[in-house]
N, C-alpha and C positions, 0 to 999 in steps of 0.2 A: 504493500500500500504506500509506504514512504517513497519507494522508487517512482510510482506513478504520480504522486504529488509533486516530487522534485521535477519530473518531466513536464508536468503541466505548468509549473512555475517557470521553467526555462522557456517553453514555447510562448506562454502568455507575455513574459517579459520581453522576449524578442519582438513579438508582434506589436507591443505597445511602443517600443523604441522605433520600430519601422514606421508605424503610422504617424507618431509624433514628429518624426523627422520629415516625412513627406508633407505634413501639414505646415510645419514651421518653414520649410523652404519655399521661397517665392520664385517660381521660374522666371518671371519677368522683372524681378527687382534688381538683378544684376549683382547681388551681393556675393553669390557663389557661381563662378563661371565654370563650365565644363572643362575637363582636362584637355590640353592640346591634343589634336588628333594623332594617333599612332596606328600602325597597320593592324593591331590586334585589339584595340579598345572596343569592348562590346557595344558601347553606346555611340560609336562613330562610324558604324558600317553604313555605307551608302552605295548607290549604284555606280559602277565604274563609268568614268567619263574621261574625255581627252583633255590633258593639260596643254599649256602653251608650248611645252617642249616636245609634244607629240606622244608622251608616255600616258598610259591610262591612269586614272585617279581612283583610289579606293581608300575609304576612311580618311580622306583629306591628304593622302600621301601618294606620290607617284610610285608606280610599280613597273618593273620591266618583266619581260617574258621569262618564264622558268626555263632553264637550260639543263636541268637534271637529265641524265641519260635514261632512256627507256629501258635499257637492259642493265642498269646500274643498281647500286645498293640503296639509294635514297628514294623516298616517296616523292611523287610529283606534287607540285604546289600550284596555287593560283597566281603566283608571281613573287618577285623579289623586290625589296625596297630599292628605289633608284638613288636614294641619298647615299653619299659616301661617309656619313657621320658614324661614329662609334657610340652606341648608347648603352649605358649601364643602368639596369632597372632593378632596384631592390623593392621587395614587398614582404608583408607579414600577414599572418592569419591566425584566427582562433575560432574553434568550432566545438560544439557539443552534439553528441550523437546518442540517441536512445535506440537500442536494438530489441525487437520483440521476437519471442521464440528463438533465443540466441543459442550459439554454441556454448556448452557447459560440460566440462569433463566428468562431472558427477551425474548430472541429469541432462542428457542431450536434448530433451524436449521440454525443458523447464519453462513454464509460462511467465517467469519473472522477467524484469526489464534490466538490461545491462546498459549503464551510462558510461560514456567515454568522452574525454575532452582532449582535443588535439591542439597543439601549439606548433606553428610552422613558420619558416622563413625561406625566402627565395631570392636568388641573385641571378639575373640573366644579362647576358652580353650579346649584342648583335652588331655586326659590322659587315657592310657590303660596299665594295669598291669595284673599280673596273676590272681588277685582276683577281680578286679574292672575295670569298664569302666565309665569314667566321661566325659560329654560333656556339654559345655556352649557356647552359641552363642547369642550375643546381638548387635542389630543394632539400631542406633538412627539417626535421621536426621530431616531436615525441608525443606520446599519448599516455593518459592516466585513466584507469578504469576502476569502478567500484567492485569489479569481479576479481577476486584474488587469483583466479586461474589465468587472468590476462595481465593484471598489474600494470607495470610500466613497459612500454615498447617504443622503438625508434622507427622512423621512416627516413630513407635516404633515396634520392633519385638524381642522377647526373647524366646529362647529355652534352656531347661535344662533337663538333664537326668543323673541319677547316678545308676549304677548296681553294686551290691556286691554279690560275690559268696563265700559260705563256705560249705564244705561237699556236701551233696545232695541238699542243699537249695540255692536259689538265690532270690534276691529282686531287684526291680527297682522302683524308684520314679522320677517323672518328671513333668514339667509344660511347657505349650505352651501359650504365650501371644502375642497379636498384637493389635496395634492401627494404623489404616490407614484412610486417608481422603476419601477413596472410597472403593468399594468392592475389596478384595484381589484377587478375581477370575479375572485373566487377567490384574492385575495391572502392568503397564509398565512404571511407573514414573521414575524408576532408570535404564531404559534399560532392566535390569533384577534384581529383588529385591535381588537375591542371588549371583549376580556377583559383588563382592567387593574385587577384588584382590586375596588375599590368603585365599580362603574359606576352609570349611571342608566338603563340600558336594560331589557331583558326585558319591554317592553310596559307597564310601570307608570311613570307620570310623564309629563311633557310632552315629554321628550326622545325622542320616538318617530321623529323624522325626517320628511322630506317625501316626498310621493308621487313615483313615478318620472316621471310626466308633467311635473313641474316641474323636473326635474334633467337635465343632460346625460347621455346614455347612453353607457357604455363597457362592452361585453360581449364583446370579442374579446381573447384573451390576447396581450399584447405584453410581452416581457421585456427589461429593460435600457434602456428609453427613458423617461425621466421625463415625466410629464404633469400638467397643471394643470386642475382642474375647479372652476368656481365658479358659483353661482346665487344671485341676489337675489330674494326672494319677498315679496309683500304680499297681504293679504286684508282684505276689509271685509264684515261681516255685519250684517243688520238683521232683527230679530224682528217679523214681522207679527202674531203672536199667540203664545200659549204652545205651540202645536203647529207653526206654520209660520214659515219665514224665507227671506230672500234672501241669496245669497252671490256675491261678485265677487272673483276672485283672479287674479293675474298674476305672471309671473316673467321674468327675463332671465338667460341663462346662457351659458357658453362652455366649450369643451374645446380646450385648446392643448397641443401637443407641443413639448418643448424641442429635440429633434433634427429634422433635415430628413427628408423622405421620407414624412411623414404629413399627412393632411388636417385642418386646423384648422376648427372650426365654431362657430357661435353660434346661440342659440335664443331665441325670444320666444313666450310662452304667455299665453293669456287664457282664463278660464273663468267663466261666470255661470250660476247655477242656482237652483232652487226646492226647498226641503226641507220635508218634512211628516212629523211623528211620528205613527205609527199608535197607539202606546202607549208605555209606558216603555222597552220593549226593541226595538221595531221601527220603522225609519225608511225612507222612500223619498225619492228625489230625481230631478229631471229637469234636465239642464243642457246647455248649448252649450259646445263647446270649440274653440279656435283655436290652432294650432301652426304656427310658421314656422321653417324651418331655412335658415340662410345659410352657404354654404361659401366660405371665404377663398380668394382667387386664382381663383375660378371665377365666371362669370356665370350662377350657378344659384341659384334661390330656390324652395323647396318649401313649399307651404302645405297644411295639413290642417284641414278643417272637419268637425266631428262633432257629433252629437246623441246623448246617452246617457241611459239609464235606470239607476238604481242602487237597490240594496236593502241594508240593513244590519241586523244583529241584535247587540245588545250586552247582556251580563250583567256588571255591574260586578265586577271581580276574577276572572272566570271565562272569559268568551267575548267575542270581537270578530270578527265576520265581515262582509265587504263584497264585493259583486259588482256590476260595472257593464259596460255594453256598448251598442253601437248602430252605425248606419251612419256612414260618413264619405266625404268627397270630397277627393281629393288633386289639387292643382293645381300644374303645373310651369311655371316661366318658362324660356324658351329650351330646350325639350325637344330632346334629340339624336335620339330615335326614339320611335315610338309616339304615342298620343294625349296631349294636354297636360292632360287631366283624366281621372281614374280613380276609379271607385266602389270603395270598400273597406269595412273595418270596424275597429273598435277595441274592446278589452275589457281589463278588469283585475279582479283578485280578490285578497283577502288574508284570512288567518285567523290569529288568536292564541287559544290555549286554554291554560288553567292549571287543573290539578286536583291538590290536595295537592302532592306533590313532582314531578309530571310536567308538562311544558309542551311546546308545539309551536307552530310558526309556518310558514306557507306563503304564497307570493305568486306571482302570474302576471300578465304584462303583454304585450299585443300592441299595438304602436303604430308610428308613423313616427318614425325617429331619424336622426341625422346620419351613421351608418355607422361609428362608433367609431374614426375616424381612418384607416380603410382604404378604405371605400366612400363614394362621393359620395351619401349618403342611402341608407336601407334600411328595409325593413319588418322589425321585430324581434320575435321571441318570446323572452321571458325568464322563467325559472322559478327560484325558490330556495326552500329549505325547511330546517328544523332541528327536531331533537328533543332535549330535555334531561331528565335525570332525576337527582334528588338521592337517593342511597341513604340518607344521614343528613345531619346538619349538617356533616360533614367531607368526604364524597365526592360528586362529581358527574361525570356523563358527558354529552357533547354530540356529536351527529352532525349535520352540515350538508352540503348539496349544492346545486348549481346547474347550469343548462343554458341555453344561448342559441343561437339560430339567426337569422342576419342574411341576408336576401334582398336582393340588389342590385336597383336599379330601372333598367329599360331606357331610361327617359327621361334618365338622367344617366350611364349606363355602357353602351357599345355591346355588350359581351360579358357582359351581366348574367346570362344563363342559366347560365353556368359559375361564377358567383361567389355561393356561398351558404356562407360559413364557419360552422362549428358548434364551440362550445366547451363544456367541462364541467369540474366540479371536485367533489370529495368529501373530507370530513375527519372524523376521529374524535379526540376529545379527552377525557382523563380528568384531573381536577384534585383535589387534596387541600388542603383549607383547614385552617390551623393558625396558632398564635401570633397571636391577635387578627385582623389584617386580611391575613395572609399567605396565599398560594396557590401551590402548586407544581403544574405541569401537564406532561404529555407528550402529544404529538399526532402523528398520521400523516395526511398529505394526499396526494391524487393529482389530477392534472389533465391535460388534453389537448385537442387540437382538430384539425380537418381541415387539410390542407396549404394554405399561404398563398403558395406560390411564384408563382402566376399573378397575385397581387394586390400583392405587396410583395417587394422584393429586398434591403432593408436588413437588417443582422444581427439587429435586435431582433424581426423576424418569424420567426426560426428556432426557434420553439417546438416541442419534441418532441411527437409524437402521444401519448406517454405519459410523464409525469414524476412522481416521487414525492418526498416530503419527510418527514423526521422532525425534530420540534422538541421541545425541553425548555426550560422557562423558569420563572422565579419572579416573581410580582407581589406587591407589598406597598403598603399605603396607610396614611396617617396617620388618626388619629381624626377623624371629621367635625367641622368647625368650624361652630358655630352663630353666624351673624352677627347674628341678631335673634330 
């Protein structure tokens, strides 16, 4: 009862602050001006238009066409900032979350409410010039829970990429690291892990992230067991002409669990392809991909060789669409059952769209993965999507969801036919921007997955088939610091 009263007090207090702030602020009084436009400010989204320089405008800032290789390691974007300034963006956040039907090591379906408070800080650096694009984004934080089984935990997330162009050549080096107290798939501890005031996301800018093929996959809900994911990525491009180019990319990554009872894994990837621009908006590519999965403690190595054809359509500031697919051959070392080589397929697709105050993003991926710590290798289908709409410069709503299905492999798991865990999540968030770079939000999330009793007996696998959360938080950032 006390937990419910505390939750009610938290929600009501947040709503009172929210309403009183909205009433006290006079939009026409000029006392509080909106923050200067930047390419990712939620309240500054607008329809792309042409600037005097000839570059499209988005969110009040000029953007140039995305030049990421179609057969490379980075996601395609809506465009890159045309400005050569280096911006350092610090921001901070605090949020409180109440989870219903939560994970609990003593009573997995305990009807009580778990309350968790998160404190976070974020430092982002974005630099775009004629010859290089540099992106750095670091988030750190901690959480405090009233559940002794969870207690104190940390959150760390680091993204880095640096691209350099000279003549016909270009290189990219990057790293993606995360430490989370539970699976990052559907993690809603911060309302939204990437919503920390003045971000660099939303598809504009070089901080778009790396493709799923080059990152360790974790798409099974595991709660209460910290995990570490890291991937080092490199890419080399050579322009054969103004229309065609060659791309070579590779990565090495790992997925490790702090607690015993889970399967650690490491990954090696290589991709080489030929890209051809049909015109300014349409590009095609043909590439070969190699993926190796190594499972710690097991004499198992899984290799996947694939050939894929890809098509992309990009309209700067408006649309970015990509689809790829083709046949693959999966090879097993020391197969427990079945053939040691299997014919399969691989596919991926992504969409980013922005029109006036409305935006959307979707992605799908079918590939060989390490099994997310529970399966010794799996064929994984992963889908995620989001919709966002800014009512005006102050109000914004975001809906996001995801679904995953991991099918075990009979070559590495004898009872593979009965091991196909499925997970899902969905969330709705409404935020109110005010007082320069401040943002107050309230969010509701739901998640669940199929029973894992046959795969895992440790407490962290006792995730409910349906669990919901209510979060309220406040993010604020300092004025962007221009370094040059």
